[in-house]
TIFI-391049 format. One record per residue (C-alpha): chain; x negated, y, z negated; residue number from 1. Coordinates in nm, 3 decimals. Example, Ala and Ser with C-alpha at 12.3 -4.5 7.8 and 13.67 -1.06 7.14 Angstrom:
# TIFI-391049
{A {-1.230 -0.450 -0.780} 1}
{A {-1.367 -0.106 -0.714} 2}
# end
This chain:
# TIFI-391049
{A {-7.280 -4.185 -7.215} 1}
{A {-7.300 -3.825 -7.335} 2}
{A {-6.947 -3.839 -7.475} 3}
{A {-7.029 -4.159 -7.660} 4}
{A {-7.346 -4.002 -7.800} 5}
{A {-7.157 -3.691 -7.911} 6}
{A {-6.899 -3.909 -8.087} 7}
{A {-7.176 -4.105 -8.257} 8}
{A {-7.343 -3.783 -8.374} 9}
{A {-7.010 -3.655 -8.510} 10}
{A {-6.964 -3.980 -8.701} 11}
{A {-7.316 -3.958 -8.839} 12}
{A {-7.258 -3.597 -8.945} 13}
{A {-6.940 -3.690 -9.131} 14}
{A {-7.104 -3.988 -9.301} 15}
{A {-7.408 -3.788 -9.405} 16}
{A {-7.197 -3.495 -9.522} 17}
{A {-7.011 -3.718 -9.763} 18}
{A {-7.331 -3.866 -9.907} 19}
{A {-7.552 -3.557 -9.945} 20}
{A {-7.538 -3.353 -10.261} 21}
{A {-7.568 -2.994 -10.142} 22}
{A {-7.456 -2.790 -9.846} 23}
{A {-7.819 -2.681 -9.797} 24}
{A {-7.913 -3.045 -9.733} 25}
{A {-7.628 -3.077 -9.486} 26}
{A {-7.722 -2.755 -9.307} 27}
{A {-8.088 -2.855 -9.285} 28}
{A {-8.000 -3.196 -9.148} 29}
{A {-7.753 -3.052 -8.899} 30}
{A {-8.019 -2.809 -8.775} 31}
{A {-8.256 -3.100 -8.715} 32}
{A {-7.991 -3.299 -8.533} 33}
{A {-7.898 -2.999 -8.318} 34}
{A {-8.264 -2.935 -8.234} 35}
{A {-8.314 -3.299 -8.140} 36}
{A {-8.001 -3.300 -7.923} 37}
{A {-8.113 -2.981 -7.746} 38}
{A {-8.455 -3.130 -7.680} 39}
{A {-8.303 -3.453 -7.547} 40}
{A {-8.077 -3.253 -7.315} 41}
{A {-8.376 -3.050 -7.196} 42}
{A {-8.569 -3.368 -7.112} 43}
{A {-8.267 -3.504 -6.931} 44}
{A {-8.239 -3.187 -6.723} 45}
{A {-8.610 -3.198 -6.640} 46}
{A {-8.580 -3.562 -6.530} 47}
{A {-8.291 -3.469 -6.302} 48}
{A {-8.494 -3.190 -6.144} 49}
{A {-8.797 -3.417 -6.100} 50}
{A {-8.580 -3.680 -5.937} 51}
{A {-8.443 -3.423 -5.695} 52}
{A {-8.795 -3.304 -5.610} 53}
{A {-8.908 -3.663 -5.547} 54}
{A {-8.612 -3.721 -5.314} 55}
{A {-8.697 -3.401 -5.124} 56}
{A {-9.059 -3.510 -5.088} 57}
{A {-8.952 -3.856 -4.973} 58}
{A {-8.733 -3.705 -4.700} 59}
{A {-9.014 -3.474 -4.587} 60}
{A {-9.262 -3.763 -4.573} 61}
{A {-9.022 -3.972 -4.364} 62}
{A {-8.967 -3.683 -4.124} 63}
{A {-9.343 -3.628 -4.102} 64}
{A {-9.398 -3.998 -4.036} 65}
{A {-9.138 -3.988 -3.757} 66}
{A {-9.313 -3.689 -3.597} 67}
{A {-9.651 -3.865 -3.614} 68}
{A {-9.508 -4.182 -3.463} 69}
{A {-9.355 -3.977 -3.184} 70}
{A {-9.685 -3.800 -3.116} 71}
{A {-9.884 -4.125 -3.118} 72}
{A {-9.660 -4.281 -2.854} 73}
{A {-9.720 -3.992 -2.611} 74}
# end
């Protein structure tokens, strides 16, 4: 998915570059695209970390539940 997105962004850059009048316009637009891409990657990384934390908590809760069940049967 990331490779496809990068290819799409490259295509957009080329299309925009041929239609914009000045290199300042192109540079400004590229800076915005780069900032957006960096922010999207940051959100993706945060989601991955949150998912890992949730999985860790789920495992701990299951282990805790097993310990409680074991104690209740004694």
